[in-house]
N, C-alpha and C positions, 0 to 999 in steps of 0.2 A: 818799521818807520825809518830806521837809519838807512836801509837800502834805498827806500823811496826818496829820502832826502838827498842821498848821495847821487842818485840818478838825476835829480833836478839840478843839483849843483854842477854836475858834469855837463848837463845840457846847457846851462848858462855859460860855463867856462869854455865850452867847445863850439861856440858860435850861435847858440840859440836856434832860431828857425832855419838857418842855412847851414847848420853844422852837421858833422858826421853822425852824431848821436841820434839826431832826429831821423836821418836817413836809415840808420840801422834799426831804430825802433819801429819805423813804418814797415821796413822790409820784413822784419821778424813777425810783426803783427799780421801782415798780408800772407806770409808763408804759413803761419800757424792756422789762420782762418781757412785759406784755400786748401791747404794740405789735409787738415782734419775734415773739412766739409766734403771735399772730393773723395777722400779716403773712406769716410764713413758711408757715403752713399754709392760710390762707384767702384771702390776697391783700392788696394794698395798701390797699384801702378798709377792710377789717376791721382792718388794722394801725393805720391812722389813728384809726378809731373806738375801738379798744382803748386806744390811748395817750392820746387827748384827751378821751374821755368815760367809758369803763368804768373806767379806772384811777383818775381823780379821785373818781368816785362810790364806788368800793370803798374808797379811803382815807378818805373822809368817813364811811362806815358803820363801818369798823373803828375809827376814832378815837372815834366816839360810843359804840360798844360797850365800848371800853376804859375810857371814863369812866362806864360803866354807865348810859347814857341810853337809855331805851327809845324806839324810833322810833314816831311817830304813824302812823295809817293814811294820812293825807294825805302825809306824808313818804315812806313806802314806795311809795305810788302814784306820786308825782312821780319818784322815782328809777327805778322800773320803766318809766315813760313815756319818760324821757330815754334810758335804755339801749335800749329797744325802738325808738325813732325812729332812734337812731344805728345800730343793727343793720340796720334797714330801709333807711336811706340807703346803708349800705355794701353791702348785698346787691343793691340795685337795679341798679347798673351791672355787677356781677359776673355775674348770672344773668338778671335781667329784672325788669320792674315787678311782676309777680304774685308773684315770689319775695320781693321787697323788702317788699311789703305783708304777705305771710304771715309773714315774719321779724319785722317790727315788731309784728304782732299777737301772735305766739306769745311773743316776749320780754316784751311788756307783761303777759301773763297769768301770768308766773312769780311 
């Protein structure tokens, strides 16, 4: 209970809804959920990619949408490229080089 109370006190003291503690909490939550979900179903490589790449880019996009900032085409393309490359790198050792290339290409096209 003390740890939970300390977290809420820190949340209030560090800016509430717009503070760094909220960003860190959301980032860690998304990283844990995507890392464990992808890792349990698709393997370790996808779990790492989900936790270290897909979760932060998802948090970035959701945070900008909450602020009602429309993404530019370049921004959308850059995020798709980063996610596609991470999926390709994760898929490469799991199945093979051709699967990794196909995964990177198909994720980039979304």
